[in-house]
C-alpha positions in Angstrom: 75.5 85.3 87.2 73.0 85.5 90.0 71.5 88.9 91.0 71.5 87.8 94.6 75.0 86.4 94.4 76.3 89.8 93.2 75.1 91.6 96.3 77.8 92.4 98.8 77.5 91.2 102.4 78.3 94.0 104.9 80.2 92.7 107.9 79.2 94.4 111.1 81.6 95.4 113.9 82.5 92.5 116.2 82.0 89.8 113.6 85.0 87.8 112.5 85.0 86.0 109.1 87.4 83.1 108.3 87.1 82.0 104.6 88.3 78.4 104.2 88.3 76.0 101.3 84.7 74.9 100.9 83.4 76.7 104.0 83.0 80.1 105.7 83.4 80.4 109.5 81.5 83.3 111.1 82.0 84.3 114.7 80.1 87.0 116.5 78.5 88.0 119.8 75.8 85.3 119.6 78.0 82.4 118.8 80.0 80.7 116.0 78.7 79.1 112.8 80.4 77.1 110.1 78.6 77.4 106.7 79.6 74.8 104.1 79.7 76.0 100.5 78.7 74.3 97.3 81.6 73.2 95.1 82.8 75.8 92.7 81.7 78.8 94.9 84.1 80.9 96.9 84.2 84.0 99.0 86.6 87.0 99.1 87.0 89.2 102.1 87.6 92.9 101.3 87.8 95.0 104.4 84.3 94.9 106.0 82.7 93.4 102.9 82.3 89.9 101.7 81.9 89.0 98.0 80.6 85.7 96.6 82.3 84.5 93.4 82.2 81.5 91.1 85.6 79.8 90.9 85.2 78.7 87.3 83.2 79.7 84.3 80.4 77.1 84.3 76.7 78.0 83.6 75.6 75.3 86.1 77.3 77.3 89.0 74.9 80.2 88.6 72.1 78.5 90.6 74.5 78.0 93.6 75.9 81.5 93.5 72.9 83.2 95.1 72.3 80.3 97.4 75.8 80.4 98.9 75.5 84.2 99.3 72.2 83.9 101.1 73.4 81.1 103.4 76.5 83.1 104.5 74.4 86.3 104.9 72.0 84.4 107.2 75.0 83.2 109.2 76.2 86.7 109.6 72.8 87.9 110.7 72.5 84.9 113.1 75.7 85.6 115.0 74.8 89.3 115.4 71.0 89.6 115.8 69.8 85.9 115.9 66.5 84.6 114.6 63.1 84.2 116.4 59.9 82.3 115.6 56.7 82.3 117.5 54.2 79.4 117.8 50.6 79.7 119.0 48.9 76.8 120.8 45.1 76.8 120.3 42.8 74.5 122.2 41.1 74.0 125.6 43.7 72.5 128.0 46.5 72.8 125.5 49.6 74.4 127.1 53.4 74.5 127.1 56.0 74.9 129.8 59.8 75.2 129.7 61.7 72.8 132.0 65.5 73.3 131.7 66.5 72.5 128.1 63.2 70.8 127.4 59.7 72.0 126.3 56.9 70.1 128.0 53.6 70.2 126.0 50.1 69.2 127.0 48.3 68.7 123.7 45.2 66.5 124.5 47.0 63.2 124.5 47.0 60.8 127.5 50.5 62.0 128.4 52.5 65.2 128.3 55.1 65.4 125.4 58.6 66.4 126.4 60.6 67.9 123.4 64.3 68.2 124.0 65.6 71.4 122.5 68.9 71.1 120.5 71.9 73.1 121.5 71.7 76.7 120.3 67.9 77.0 120.5 66.2 78.6 123.5 62.5 78.6 124.3 60.3 81.0 126.3 56.6 80.5 127.0 54.2 83.4 127.5 50.7 82.8 129.1 51.2 79.0 128.5 50.1 79.2 124.9 52.7 81.3 123.1 56.0 79.6 122.5 58.9 81.8 121.4 62.0 80.0 120.0 65.3 81.8 119.5 68.6 80.7 118.0 71.5 81.8 115.8 71.1 79.1 113.1 68.1 79.8 110.8 67.9 76.3 109.4 68.0 74.5 112.8 65.4 76.9 114.2 63.0 76.3 111.3 63.5 72.5 111.7 62.7 72.7 115.5 59.6 74.8 114.8 58.4 72.3 112.2 58.9 69.3 114.5 57.0 71.0 117.3 54.1 72.0 115.0 54.0 68.4 113.7 53.2 67.1 117.3 49.6 68.5 116.9 49.1 70.3 113.5 46.1 72.6 113.4 42.9 70.9 112.3 40.5 72.6 109.8 37.3 72.4 111.8 38.0 74.2 115.0 41.6 75.3 114.4 42.9 73.4 117.4 46.6 72.6 117.5 50.0 74.3 117.1 50.4 76.9 114.4 53.0 79.5 113.5 52.2 83.1 114.7 50.3 84.8 111.8 49.5 81.6 110.0 46.0 81.5 108.5 44.2 78.1 108.9 41.6 77.5 106.2 38.5 76.4 108.1 35.9 73.9 106.8 32.2 73.9 107.5 31.0 71.2 109.8 28.3 68.6 109.1 25.5 70.9 110.3 26.4 73.6 107.8 26.1 71.1 104.9 22.7 69.7 106.1 21.1 73.1 106.5 21.2 73.8 102.8 18.9 70.9 101.8 
């Protein structure tokens, strides 16, 4: 049995849970999510608490017990509070702008890059260099952030590019620093 899988998921007010065969549907103020479950894992609704359980005695199911509980707990948090990630754009002339459901990025290429945001993800830009992405699905939000960061990953010499807020970029010494030691 998983320690994480044994934890109870508290259901906040205003959230509706529908336990189905192989999936859990969560509906709340920020939307509706359907979370698929690994085979052999089920959920039991008990008032305002949700319990994860294994459907059969199999030692191989232990590794999916905690995973399924975490995925459903993230879905509950997503429909109540939502998730948020910040990206920082570093570089002279690098900037971002929101145009409708698209994010237009100027990243030093010969043309601006237009990134279409998937449904359920919203973007806000502050001072043209801080992009805030919000959504109710943690997995989709992380994927969108990774795709935007991959458009111009931070380089190790000057640190120019797109990075996560709070991410530390290991810097390298340039050519002049290496030649001075001779």
